[in-house]
LUMLUMDREN-2810 file (N, C-alpha, C; in Angstrom, 1 decimal):
<atoms>
<atom><aa>M</aa><ch>A</ch><at>N</at><xx>2.4</xx><yy>-17.0</yy><zz>-2.4</zz></atom>
<atom><aa>M</aa><ch>A</ch><at>CA</at><xx>1.6</xx><yy>-16.3</yy><zz>-1.4</zz></atom>
<atom><aa>M</aa><ch>A</ch><at>C</at><xx>2.4</xx><yy>-15.8</yy><zz>-0.2</zz></atom>
<atom><aa>K</aa><ch>A</ch><at>N</at><xx>3.4</xx><yy>-16.6</yy><zz>0.1</zz></atom>
<atom><aa>K</aa><ch>A</ch><at>CA</at><xx>4.3</xx><yy>-16.2</yy><zz>1.2</zz></atom>
<atom><aa>K</aa><ch>A</ch><at>C</at><xx>4.9</xx><yy>-14.8</yy><zz>1.0</zz></atom>
<atom><aa>D</aa><ch>A</ch><at>N</at><xx>5.4</xx><yy>-14.6</yy><zz>-0.2</zz></atom>
<atom><aa>D</aa><ch>A</ch><at>CA</at><xx>6.0</xx><yy>-13.3</yy><zz>-0.5</zz></atom>
<atom><aa>D</aa><ch>A</ch><at>C</at><xx>5.1</xx><yy>-12.2</yy><zz>-0.3</zz></atom>
<atom><aa>Y</aa><ch>A</ch><at>N</at><xx>3.8</xx><yy>-12.3</yy><zz>-0.7</zz></atom>
<atom><aa>Y</aa><ch>A</ch><at>CA</at><xx>2.8</xx><yy>-11.3</yy><zz>-0.5</zz></atom>
<atom><aa>Y</aa><ch>A</ch><at>C</at><xx>2.6</xx><yy>-11.0</yy><zz>0.9</zz></atom>
<atom><aa>M</aa><ch>A</ch><at>N</at><xx>2.5</xx><yy>-12.0</yy><zz>1.7</zz></atom>
<atom><aa>M</aa><ch>A</ch><at>CA</at><xx>2.3</xx><yy>-11.8</yy><zz>3.1</zz></atom>
<atom><aa>M</aa><ch>A</ch><at>C</at><xx>3.5</xx><yy>-11.1</yy><zz>3.8</zz></atom>
<atom><aa>M</aa><ch>A</ch><at>N</at><xx>4.7</xx><yy>-11.4</yy><zz>3.4</zz></atom>
<atom><aa>M</aa><ch>A</ch><at>CA</at><xx>5.9</xx><yy>-10.7</yy><zz>3.9</zz></atom>
<atom><aa>M</aa><ch>A</ch><at>C</at><xx>5.9</xx><yy>-9.3</yy><zz>3.4</zz></atom>
<atom><aa>L</aa><ch>A</ch><at>N</at><xx>5.4</xx><yy>-9.0</yy><zz>2.2</zz></atom>
<atom><aa>L</aa><ch>A</ch><at>CA</at><xx>5.4</xx><yy>-7.6</yy><zz>1.7</zz></atom>
<atom><aa>L</aa><ch>A</ch><at>C</at><xx>4.3</xx><yy>-6.8</yy><zz>2.5</zz></atom>
<atom><aa>V</aa><ch>A</ch><at>N</at><xx>3.1</xx><yy>-7.4</yy><zz>2.7</zz></atom>
<atom><aa>V</aa><ch>A</ch><at>CA</at><xx>2.1</xx><yy>-6.7</yy><zz>3.5</zz></atom>
<atom><aa>V</aa><ch>A</ch><at>C</at><xx>2.6</xx><yy>-6.4</yy><zz>4.9</zz></atom>
<atom><aa>R</aa><ch>A</ch><at>N</at><xx>3.2</xx><yy>-7.4</yy><zz>5.5</zz></atom>
<atom><aa>R</aa><ch>A</ch><at>CA</at><xx>3.7</xx><yy>-7.2</yy><zz>6.9</zz></atom>
<atom><aa>R</aa><ch>A</ch><at>C</at><xx>4.8</xx><yy>-6.1</yy><zz>6.9</zz></atom>
<atom><aa>S</aa><ch>A</ch><at>N</at><xx>5.7</xx><yy>-6.1</yy><zz>5.9</zz></atom>
<atom><aa>S</aa><ch>A</ch><at>CA</at><xx>6.7</xx><yy>-5.0</yy><zz>5.9</zz></atom>
<atom><aa>S</aa><ch>A</ch><at>C</at><xx>6.1</xx><yy>-3.6</yy><zz>5.8</zz></atom>
<atom><aa>L</aa><ch>A</ch><at>N</at><xx>5.0</xx><yy>-3.5</yy><zz>5.0</zz></atom>
<atom><aa>L</aa><ch>A</ch><at>CA</at><xx>4.3</xx><yy>-2.2</yy><zz>4.8</zz></atom>
<atom><aa>L</aa><ch>A</ch><at>C</at><xx>3.6</xx><yy>-1.8</yy><zz>6.1</zz></atom>
<atom><aa>I</aa><ch>A</ch><at>N</at><xx>3.0</xx><yy>-2.8</yy><zz>6.8</zz></atom>
<atom><aa>I</aa><ch>A</ch><at>CA</at><xx>2.3</xx><yy>-2.5</yy><zz>8.1</zz></atom>
<atom><aa>I</aa><ch>A</ch><at>C</at><xx>3.3</xx><yy>-2.0</yy><zz>9.1</zz></atom>
<atom><aa>E</aa><ch>A</ch><at>N</at><xx>4.5</xx><yy>-2.5</yy><zz>9.1</zz></atom>
<atom><aa>E</aa><ch>A</ch><at>CA</at><xx>5.5</xx><yy>-2.1</yy><zz>10.1</zz></atom>
<atom><aa>E</aa><ch>A</ch><at>C</at><xx>5.9</xx><yy>-0.6</yy><zz>10.0</zz></atom>
<atom><aa>Y</aa><ch>A</ch><at>N</at><xx>5.6</xx><yy>0.1</yy><zz>8.9</zz></atom>
<atom><aa>Y</aa><ch>A</ch><at>CA</at><xx>5.8</xx><yy>1.5</yy><zz>8.8</zz></atom>
<atom><aa>Y</aa><ch>A</ch><at>C</at><xx>5.0</xx><yy>2.3</yy><zz>9.8</zz></atom>
<atom><aa>G</aa><ch>A</ch><at>N</at><xx>3.8</xx><yy>1.7</yy><zz>10.2</zz></atom>
<atom><aa>G</aa><ch>A</ch><at>CA</at><xx>3.0</xx><yy>2.3</yy><zz>11.2</zz></atom>
<atom><aa>G</aa><ch>A</ch><at>C</at><xx>2.0</xx><yy>3.3</yy><zz>10.6</zz></atom>
<atom><aa>S</aa><ch>A</ch><at>N</at><xx>2.2</xx><yy>3.8</yy><zz>9.4</zz></atom>
<atom><aa>S</aa><ch>A</ch><at>CA</at><xx>1.3</xx><yy>4.7</yy><zz>8.7</zz></atom>
<atom><aa>S</aa><ch>A</ch><at>C</at><xx>1.5</xx><yy>4.6</yy><zz>7.2</zz></atom>
<atom><aa>E</aa><ch>A</ch><at>N</at><xx>0.6</xx><yy>4.9</yy><zz>6.4</zz></atom>
<atom><aa>E</aa><ch>A</ch><at>CA</at><xx>0.8</xx><yy>4.9</yy><zz>5.0</zz></atom>
<atom><aa>E</aa><ch>A</ch><at>C</at><xx>1.8</xx><yy>5.9</yy><zz>4.6</zz></atom>
<atom><aa>E</aa><ch>A</ch><at>N</at><xx>2.5</xx><yy>5.7</yy><zz>3.5</zz></atom>
<atom><aa>E</aa><ch>A</ch><at>CA</at><xx>3.5</xx><yy>6.6</yy><zz>2.9</zz></atom>
<atom><aa>E</aa><ch>A</ch><at>C</at><xx>3.0</xx><yy>7.0</yy><zz>1.6</zz></atom>
<atom><aa>E</aa><ch>A</ch><at>N</at><xx>3.8</xx><yy>7.9</yy><zz>1.0</zz></atom>
<atom><aa>E</aa><ch>A</ch><at>CA</at><xx>3.4</xx><yy>8.4</yy><zz>-0.4</zz></atom>
<atom><aa>E</aa><ch>A</ch><at>C</at><xx>3.3</xx><yy>7.3</yy><zz>-1.4</zz></atom>
<atom><aa>W</aa><ch>A</ch><at>N</at><xx>4.1</xx><yy>6.3</yy><zz>-1.2</zz></atom>
<atom><aa>W</aa><ch>A</ch><at>CA</at><xx>4.3</xx><yy>5.2</yy><zz>-2.2</zz></atom>
<atom><aa>W</aa><ch>A</ch><at>C</at><xx>3.5</xx><yy>3.9</yy><zz>-1.9</zz></atom>
<atom><aa>F</aa><ch>A</ch><at>N</at><xx>2.7</xx><yy>3.9</yy><zz>-0.8</zz></atom>
<atom><aa>F</aa><ch>A</ch><at>CA</at><xx>1.8</xx><yy>2.8</yy><zz>-0.6</zz></atom>
<atom><aa>F</aa><ch>A</ch><at>C</at><xx>0.6</xx><yy>3.2</yy><zz>0.2</zz></atom>
<atom><aa>E</aa><ch>A</ch><at>N</at><xx>-0.5</xx><yy>2.5</yy><zz>-0.1</zz></atom>
<atom><aa>E</aa><ch>A</ch><at>CA</at><xx>-1.7</xx><yy>2.8</yy><zz>0.6</zz></atom>
<atom><aa>E</aa><ch>A</ch><at>C</at><xx>-2.6</xx><yy>1.6</yy><zz>0.7</zz></atom>
<atom><aa>F</aa><ch>A</ch><at>N</at><xx>-3.4</xx><yy>1.5</yy><zz>1.8</zz></atom>
<atom><aa>F</aa><ch>A</ch><at>CA</at><xx>-4.3</xx><yy>0.4</yy><zz>2.0</zz></atom>
<atom><aa>F</aa><ch>A</ch><at>C</at><xx>-5.7</xx><yy>1.0</yy><zz>1.7</zz></atom>
<atom><aa>K</aa><ch>A</ch><at>N</at><xx>-6.5</xx><yy>0.2</yy><zz>0.9</zz></atom>
<atom><aa>K</aa><ch>A</ch><at>CA</at><xx>-7.9</xx><yy>0.6</yy><zz>0.5</zz></atom>
<atom><aa>K</aa><ch>A</ch><at>C</at><xx>-8.8</xx><yy>-0.5</yy><zz>0.9</zz></atom>
<atom><aa>E</aa><ch>A</ch><at>N</at><xx>-9.8</xx><yy>-0.2</yy><zz>1.6</zz></atom>
<atom><aa>E</aa><ch>A</ch><at>CA</at><xx>-10.8</xx><yy>-1.2</yy><zz>2.0</zz></atom>
<atom><aa>E</aa><ch>A</ch><at>C</at><xx>-11.8</xx><yy>-1.5</yy><zz>0.9</zz></atom>
<atom><aa>N</aa><ch>A</ch><at>N</at><xx>-12.3</xx><yy>-0.4</yy><zz>0.3</zz></atom>
<atom><aa>N</aa><ch>A</ch><at>CA</at><xx>-13.4</xx><yy>-0.6</yy><zz>-0.7</zz></atom>
<atom><aa>N</aa><ch>A</ch><at>C</at><xx>-13.5</xx><yy>0.7</yy><zz>-1.5</zz></atom>
<atom><aa>W</aa><ch>A</ch><at>N</at><xx>-13.1</xx><yy>0.6</yy><zz>-2.8</zz></atom>
<atom><aa>W</aa><ch>A</ch><at>CA</at><xx>-13.1</xx><yy>1.8</yy><zz>-3.6</zz></atom>
<atom><aa>W</aa><ch>A</ch><at>C</at><xx>-13.2</xx><yy>1.3</yy><zz>-5.0</zz></atom>
<atom><aa>F</aa><ch>A</ch><at>N</at><xx>-14.2</xx><yy>1.8</yy><zz>-5.8</zz></atom>
<atom><aa>F</aa><ch>A</ch><at>CA</at><xx>-14.3</xx><yy>1.4</yy><zz>-7.2</zz></atom>
<atom><aa>F</aa><ch>A</ch><at>C</at><xx>-14.6</xx><yy>2.6</yy><zz>-8.0</zz></atom>
<atom><aa>D</aa><ch>A</ch><at>N</at><xx>-13.6</xx><yy>3.2</yy><zz>-8.7</zz></atom>
<atom><aa>D</aa><ch>A</ch><at>CA</at><xx>-13.8</xx><yy>4.3</yy><zz>-9.7</zz></atom>
<atom><aa>D</aa><ch>A</ch><at>C</at><xx>-12.6</xx><yy>4.1</yy><zz>-10.6</zz></atom>
<atom><aa>P</aa><ch>A</ch><at>N</at><xx>-12.9</xx><yy>3.3</yy><zz>-11.7</zz></atom>
<atom><aa>P</aa><ch>A</ch><at>CA</at><xx>-11.7</xx><yy>2.9</yy><zz>-12.6</zz></atom>
<atom><aa>P</aa><ch>A</ch><at>C</at><xx>-10.8</xx><yy>4.1</yy><zz>-13.0</zz></atom>
<atom><aa>H</aa><ch>A</ch><at>N</at><xx>-11.4</xx><yy>5.2</yy><zz>-13.4</zz></atom>
<atom><aa>H</aa><ch>A</ch><at>CA</at><xx>-10.5</xx><yy>6.4</yy><zz>-13.8</zz></atom>
<atom><aa>H</aa><ch>A</ch><at>C</at><xx>-9.6</xx><yy>6.8</yy><zz>-12.7</zz></atom>
<atom><aa>A</aa><ch>A</ch><at>N</at><xx>-10.3</xx><yy>7.0</yy><zz>-11.5</zz></atom>
<atom><aa>A</aa><ch>A</ch><at>CA</at><xx>-9.5</xx><yy>7.5</yy><zz>-10.3</zz></atom>
<atom><aa>A</aa><ch>A</ch><at>C</at><xx>-8.5</xx><yy>6.5</yy><zz>-9.9</zz></atom>
<atom><aa>I</aa><ch>A</ch><at>N</at><xx>-8.8</xx><yy>5.2</yy><zz>-10.0</zz></atom>
<atom><aa>I</aa><ch>A</ch><at>CA</at><xx>-7.8</xx><yy>4.2</yy><zz>-9.6</zz></atom>
<atom><aa>I</aa><ch>A</ch><at>C</at><xx>-6.6</xx><yy>4.2</yy><zz>-10.5</zz></atom>
<atom><aa>G</aa><ch>A</ch><at>N</at><xx>-6.8</xx><yy>4.4</yy><zz>-11.8</zz></atom>
<atom><aa>G</aa><ch>A</ch><at>CA</at><xx>-5.7</xx><yy>4.5</yy><zz>-12.7</zz></atom>
<atom><aa>G</aa><ch>A</ch><at>C</at><xx>-4.8</xx><yy>5.7</yy><zz>-12.4</zz></atom>
<atom><aa>E</aa><ch>A</ch><at>N</at><xx>-5.4</xx><yy>6.9</yy><zz>-12.1</zz></atom>
<atom><aa>E</aa><ch>A</ch><at>CA</at><xx>-4.6</xx><yy>8.0</yy><zz>-11.7</zz></atom>
<atom><aa>E</aa><ch>A</ch><at>C</at><xx>-3.9</xx><yy>7.8</yy><zz>-10.4</zz></atom>
<atom><aa>Y</aa><ch>A</ch><at>N</at><xx>-4.5</xx><yy>7.2</yy><zz>-9.5</zz></atom>
<atom><aa>Y</aa><ch>A</ch><at>CA</at><xx>-4.0</xx><yy>6.9</yy><zz>-8.2</zz></atom>
<atom><aa>Y</aa><ch>A</ch><at>C</at><xx>-2.7</xx><yy>6.0</yy><zz>-8.3</zz></atom>
<atom><aa>I</aa><ch>A</ch><at>N</at><xx>-2.9</xx><yy>4.9</yy><zz>-9.0</zz></atom>
<atom><aa>I</aa><ch>A</ch><at>CA</at><xx>-1.8</xx><yy>4.0</yy><zz>-9.2</zz></atom>
<atom><aa>I</aa><ch>A</ch><at>C</at><xx>-0.6</xx><yy>4.7</yy><zz>-9.9</zz></atom>
<atom><aa>S</aa><ch>A</ch><at>N</at><xx>-0.9</xx><yy>5.6</yy><zz>-10.8</zz></atom>
<atom><aa>S</aa><ch>A</ch><at>CA</at><xx>0.2</xx><yy>6.4</yy><zz>-11.4</zz></atom>
<atom><aa>S</aa><ch>A</ch><at>C</at><xx>0.9</xx><yy>7.3</yy><zz>-10.4</zz></atom>
<atom><aa>A</aa><ch>A</ch><at>N</at><xx>0.1</xx><yy>7.9</yy><zz>-9.6</zz></atom>
<atom><aa>A</aa><ch>A</ch><at>CA</at><xx>0.7</xx><yy>8.8</yy><zz>-8.5</zz></atom>
<atom><aa>A</aa><ch>A</ch><at>C</at><xx>1.5</xx><yy>7.9</yy><zz>-7.5</zz></atom>
<atom><aa>L</aa><ch>A</ch><at>N</at><xx>1.1</xx><yy>6.8</yy><zz>-7.2</zz></atom>
<atom><aa>L</aa><ch>A</ch><at>CA</at><xx>1.9</xx><yy>5.9</yy><zz>-6.3</zz></atom>
<atom><aa>L</aa><ch>A</ch><at>C</at><xx>3.2</xx><yy>5.5</yy><zz>-6.9</zz></atom>
<atom><aa>S</aa><ch>A</ch><at>N</at><xx>3.1</xx><yy>5.2</yy><zz>-8.2</zz></atom>
<atom><aa>S</aa><ch>A</ch><at>CA</at><xx>4.3</xx><yy>4.8</yy><zz>-8.9</zz></atom>
<atom><aa>S</aa><ch>A</ch><at>C</at><xx>5.3</xx><yy>6.0</yy><zz>-9.0</zz></atom>
<atom><aa>N</aa><ch>A</ch><at>N</at><xx>4.8</xx><yy>7.2</yy><zz>-9.3</zz></atom>
<atom><aa>N</aa><ch>A</ch><at>CA</at><xx>5.7</xx><yy>8.4</yy><zz>-9.3</zz></atom>
<atom><aa>N</aa><ch>A</ch><at>C</at><xx>6.3</xx><yy>8.6</yy><zz>-7.9</zz></atom>
<atom><aa>A</aa><ch>A</ch><at>N</at><xx>5.5</xx><yy>8.5</yy><zz>-6.9</zz></atom>
<atom><aa>A</aa><ch>A</ch><at>CA</at><xx>6.0</xx><yy>8.8</yy><zz>-5.5</zz></atom>
<atom><aa>A</aa><ch>A</ch><at>C</at><xx>7.0</xx><yy>7.7</yy><zz>-5.2</zz></atom>
<atom><aa>A</aa><ch>A</ch><at>N</at><xx>6.9</xx><yy>6.5</yy><zz>-5.6</zz></atom>
<atom><aa>A</aa><ch>A</ch><at>CA</at><xx>7.8</xx><yy>5.5</yy><zz>-5.3</zz></atom>
<atom><aa>A</aa><ch>A</ch><at>C</at><xx>9.2</xx><yy>5.8</yy><zz>-6.0</zz></atom>
<atom><aa>A</aa><ch>A</ch><at>N</at><xx>9.1</xx><yy>6.3</yy><zz>-7.2</zz></atom>
<atom><aa>A</aa><ch>A</ch><at>CA</at><xx>10.3</xx><yy>6.6</yy><zz>-8.0</zz></atom>
<atom><aa>A</aa><ch>A</ch><at>C</at><xx>11.0</xx><yy>7.8</yy><zz>-7.3</zz></atom>
<atom><aa>L</aa><ch>A</ch><at>N</at><xx>10.3</xx><yy>8.8</yy><zz>-6.8</zz></atom>
<atom><aa>L</aa><ch>A</ch><at>CA</at><xx>10.9</xx><yy>9.9</yy><zz>-6.1</zz></atom>
<atom><aa>L</aa><ch>A</ch><at>C</at><xx>11.5</xx><yy>9.5</yy><zz>-4.8</zz></atom>
<atom><aa>K</aa><ch>A</ch><at>N</at><xx>11.0</xx><yy>8.5</yy><zz>-4.1</zz></atom>
<atom><aa>K</aa><ch>A</ch><at>CA</at><xx>11.5</xx><yy>8.0</yy><zz>-2.9</zz></atom>
<atom><aa>K</aa><ch>A</ch><at>C</at><xx>12.6</xx><yy>7.0</yy><zz>-3.0</zz></atom>
<atom><aa>G</aa><ch>A</ch><at>N</at><xx>12.9</xx><yy>6.6</yy><zz>-4.3</zz></atom>
<atom><aa>G</aa><ch>A</ch><at>CA</at><xx>13.9</xx><yy>5.6</yy><zz>-4.5</zz></atom>
<atom><aa>G</aa><ch>A</ch><at>C</at><xx>13.5</xx><yy>4.2</yy><zz>-4.3</zz></atom>
<atom><aa>K</aa><ch>A</ch><at>N</at><xx>12.2</xx><yy>3.9</yy><zz>-4.4</zz></atom>
<atom><aa>K</aa><ch>A</ch><at>CA</at><xx>11.6</xx><yy>2.6</yy><zz>-4.2</zz></atom>
<atom><aa>K</aa><ch>A</ch><at>C</at><xx>11.4</xx><yy>1.9</yy><zz>-5.5</zz></atom>
<atom><aa>D</aa><ch>A</ch><at>N</at><xx>11.5</xx><yy>0.6</yy><zz>-5.5</zz></atom>
<atom><aa>D</aa><ch>A</ch><at>CA</at><xx>11.3</xx><yy>-0.1</yy><zz>-6.8</zz></atom>
<atom><aa>D</aa><ch>A</ch><at>C</at><xx>9.9</xx><yy>-0.1</yy><zz>-7.3</zz></atom>
<atom><aa>S</aa><ch>A</ch><at>N</at><xx>8.9</xx><yy>0.0</yy><zz>-6.3</zz></atom>
<atom><aa>S</aa><ch>A</ch><at>CA</at><xx>7.5</xx><yy>-0.1</yy><zz>-6.6</zz></atom>
<atom><aa>S</aa><ch>A</ch><at>C</at><xx>6.7</xx><yy>0.7</yy><zz>-5.7</zz></atom>
<atom><aa>G</aa><ch>A</ch><at>N</at><xx>5.5</xx><yy>1.0</yy><zz>-6.2</zz></atom>
<atom><aa>G</aa><ch>A</ch><at>CA</at><xx>4.4</xx><yy>1.6</yy><zz>-5.3</zz></atom>
<atom><aa>G</aa><ch>A</ch><at>C</at><xx>3.4</xx><yy>0.5</yy><zz>-5.1</zz></atom>
<atom><aa>Y</aa><ch>A</ch><at>N</at><xx>2.6</xx><yy>0.6</yy><zz>-4.0</zz></atom>
<atom><aa>Y</aa><ch>A</ch><at>CA</at><xx>1.6</xx><yy>-0.4</yy><zz>-3.7</zz></atom>
<atom><aa>Y</aa><ch>A</ch><at>C</at><xx>0.3</xx><yy>0.1</yy><zz>-3.3</zz></atom>
<atom><aa>L</aa><ch>A</ch><at>N</at><xx>-0.7</xx><yy>-0.5</yy><zz>-3.9</zz></atom>
<atom><aa>L</aa><ch>A</ch><at>CA</at><xx>-2.1</xx><yy>-0.2</yy><zz>-3.5</zz></atom>
<atom><aa>L</aa><ch>A</ch><at>C</at><xx>-2.6</xx><yy>-1.5</yy><zz>-3.0</zz></atom>
<atom><aa>V</aa><ch>A</ch><at>N</at><xx>-2.7</xx><yy>-1.7</yy><zz>-1.7</zz></atom>
<atom><aa>V</aa><ch>A</ch><at>CA</at><xx>-3.1</xx><yy>-3.0</yy><zz>-1.1</zz></atom>
<atom><aa>V</aa><ch>A</ch><at>C</at><xx>-4.6</xx><yy>-2.9</yy><zz>-0.9</zz></atom>
<atom><aa>W</aa><ch>A</ch><at>N</at><xx>-5.3</xx><yy>-3.8</yy><zz>-1.6</zz></atom>
<atom><aa>W</aa><ch>A</ch><at>CA</at><xx>-6.7</xx><yy>-3.8</yy><zz>-1.7</zz></atom>
<atom><aa>W</aa><ch>A</ch><at>C</at><xx>-7.3</xx><yy>-4.7</yy><zz>-0.7</zz></atom>
<atom><aa>G</aa><ch>A</ch><at>N</at><xx>-8.4</xx><yy>-4.3</yy><zz>-0.1</zz></atom>
<atom><aa>G</aa><ch>A</ch><at>CA</at><xx>-9.2</xx><yy>-5.2</yy><zz>0.8</zz></atom>
<atom><aa>G</aa><ch>A</ch><at>C</at><xx>-8.9</xx><yy>-4.9</yy><zz>2.3</zz></atom>
<atom><aa>F</aa><ch>A</ch><at>N</at><xx>-8.1</xx><yy>-4.0</yy><zz>2.6</zz></atom>
<atom><aa>F</aa><ch>A</ch><at>CA</at><xx>-7.8</xx><yy>-3.6</yy><zz>4.0</zz></atom>
<atom><aa>F</aa><ch>A</ch><at>C</at><xx>-7.8</xx><yy>-2.1</yy><zz>4.2</zz></atom>
<atom><aa>G</aa><ch>A</ch><at>N</at><xx>-8.4</xx><yy>-1.7</yy><zz>5.2</zz></atom>
<atom><aa>G</aa><ch>A</ch><at>CA</at><xx>-8.4</xx><yy>-0.2</yy><zz>5.5</zz></atom>
<atom><aa>G</aa><ch>A</ch><at>C</at><xx>-7.2</xx><yy>0.1</yy><zz>6.3</zz></atom>
<atom><aa>T</aa><ch>A</ch><at>N</at><xx>-7.1</xx><yy>1.4</yy><zz>6.6</zz></atom>
<atom><aa>T</aa><ch>A</ch><at>CA</at><xx>-6.0</xx><yy>1.9</yy><zz>7.4</zz></atom>
<atom><aa>T</aa><ch>A</ch><at>C</at><xx>-6.0</xx><yy>1.3</yy><zz>8.9</zz></atom>
<atom><aa>A</aa><ch>A</ch><at>N</at><xx>-7.1</xx><yy>0.8</yy><zz>9.3</zz></atom>
<atom><aa>A</aa><ch>A</ch><at>CA</at><xx>-7.2</xx><yy>0.2</yy><zz>10.6</zz></atom>
<atom><aa>A</aa><ch>A</ch><at>C</at><xx>-6.2</xx><yy>-1.0</yy><zz>10.7</zz></atom>
<atom><aa>L</aa><ch>A</ch><at>N</at><xx>-5.9</xx><yy>-1.6</yy><zz>9.6</zz></atom>
<atom><aa>L</aa><ch>A</ch><at>CA</at><xx>-4.9</xx><yy>-2.7</yy><zz>9.6</zz></atom>
<atom><aa>L</aa><ch>A</ch><at>C</at><xx>-3.5</xx><yy>-2.2</yy><zz>10.1</zz></atom>
<atom><aa>M</aa><ch>A</ch><at>N</at><xx>-3.2</xx><yy>-0.9</yy><zz>9.9</zz></atom>
<atom><aa>M</aa><ch>A</ch><at>CA</at><xx>-2.0</xx><yy>-0.4</yy><zz>10.3</zz></atom>
<atom><aa>M</aa><ch>A</ch><at>C</at><xx>-1.8</xx><yy>-0.4</yy><zz>11.8</zz></atom>
<atom><aa>R</aa><ch>A</ch><at>N</at><xx>-2.9</xx><yy>-0.4</yy><zz>12.5</zz></atom>
<atom><aa>R</aa><ch>A</ch><at>CA</at><xx>-2.9</xx><yy>-0.3</yy><zz>14.0</zz></atom>
<atom><aa>R</aa><ch>A</ch><at>C</at><xx>-2.7</xx><yy>-1.7</yy><zz>14.6</zz></atom>
<atom><aa>L</aa><ch>A</ch><at>N</at><xx>-2.8</xx><yy>-2.7</yy><zz>13.8</zz></atom>
<atom><aa>L</aa><ch>A</ch><at>CA</at><xx>-2.7</xx><yy>-4.1</yy><zz>14.3</zz></atom>
<atom><aa>L</aa><ch>A</ch><at>C</at><xx>-1.2</xx><yy>-4.4</yy><zz>14.5</zz></atom>
<atom><aa>S</aa><ch>A</ch><at>N</at><xx>-0.9</xx><yy>-5.2</yy><zz>15.5</zz></atom>
<atom><aa>S</aa><ch>A</ch><at>CA</at><xx>0.4</xx><yy>-5.7</yy><zz>15.6</zz></atom>
<atom><aa>S</aa><ch>A</ch><at>C</at><xx>0.6</xx><yy>-6.9</yy><zz>14.7</zz></atom>
<atom><aa>V</aa><ch>A</ch><at>N</at><xx>1.7</xx><yy>-7.0</yy><zz>14.2</zz></atom>
<atom><aa>V</aa><ch>A</ch><at>CA</at><xx>2.0</xx><yy>-8.1</yy><zz>13.2</zz></atom>
<atom><aa>V</aa><ch>A</ch><at>C</at><xx>2.7</xx><yy>-9.2</yy><zz>13.9</zz></atom>
<atom><aa>P</aa><ch>A</ch><at>N</at><xx>2.1</xx><yy>-10.4</yy><zz>13.9</zz></atom>
<atom><aa>P</aa><ch>A</ch><at>CA</at><xx>2.8</xx><yy>-11.6</yy><zz>14.6</zz></atom>
<atom><aa>P</aa><ch>A</ch><at>C</at><xx>4.0</xx><yy>-12.0</yy><zz>13.7</zz></atom>
<atom><aa>Q</aa><ch>A</ch><at>N</at><xx>5.1</xx><yy>-12.4</yy><zz>14.4</zz></atom>
<atom><aa>Q</aa><ch>A</ch><at>CA</at><xx>6.3</xx><yy>-12.7</yy><zz>13.7</zz></atom>
<atom><aa>Q</aa><ch>A</ch><at>C</at><xx>6.3</xx><yy>-14.2</yy><zz>13.3</zz></atom>
</atoms>
């Protein structure tokens, strides 16, 4: 669990979503989600990242929170 928390904190520190990661609060469309994950993965590859991320359960408002160290 600690590794996931560190990952989410590191993504929040970007200050805004990037092509290779997004935060979603509530979304359910299986076909669209599959396409979206594929797009995040492709964007991650183009940006030289090991992975793309779809962080579920948090909206973009999370990006405006300060992250305690």
